[in-house]
C-alpha positions, 0 to 999 in steps of 0.5 A: 534641637528647638523644643527638645529638652532630653538628651538623645544619643544615636549609636551606629555600629556593626560587624562587616562579616555579618553585613556581607553575610546578609548582603550575599543573597540580597544587596538591599540588606546593606540598608540595614547594617550596620545597626542603629540604637537610639538613646532617649533620656526620660523627661524627668532625667531618670534614665532612658529609653533604648529604641532600635529595630530588629534587622529581621524585621526590615530585610526585603519581604520578597527575598527570604534568603537574608533572614537567617543572618539578620535573625542572628544579628537580632540575637546579638543585638538583643544580647548586647542591649540586655547586657547593657541594660540588665533587661532580659530579651528573648532569643529569636529562632535562627 
């Protein structure tokens, strides 16, 4: 990309069963599954930053029905990121 010197990797992954659980009550929750993670190399090339949005932060505010499934997905995503980076992440209440 023009003017971008760092390496960037976009990961898209998910579990259809979790996505269907979120979408059961609100089909628009399908906009937030599968999950997307962005790895951005630091300017000095020493490591990277992991960027992602928690699914529960993105589900429709008018319909709280998909929130329990989205929060469960939050915890799975945090556990995955924590396992990959070694940085502990707090579990959210479901």
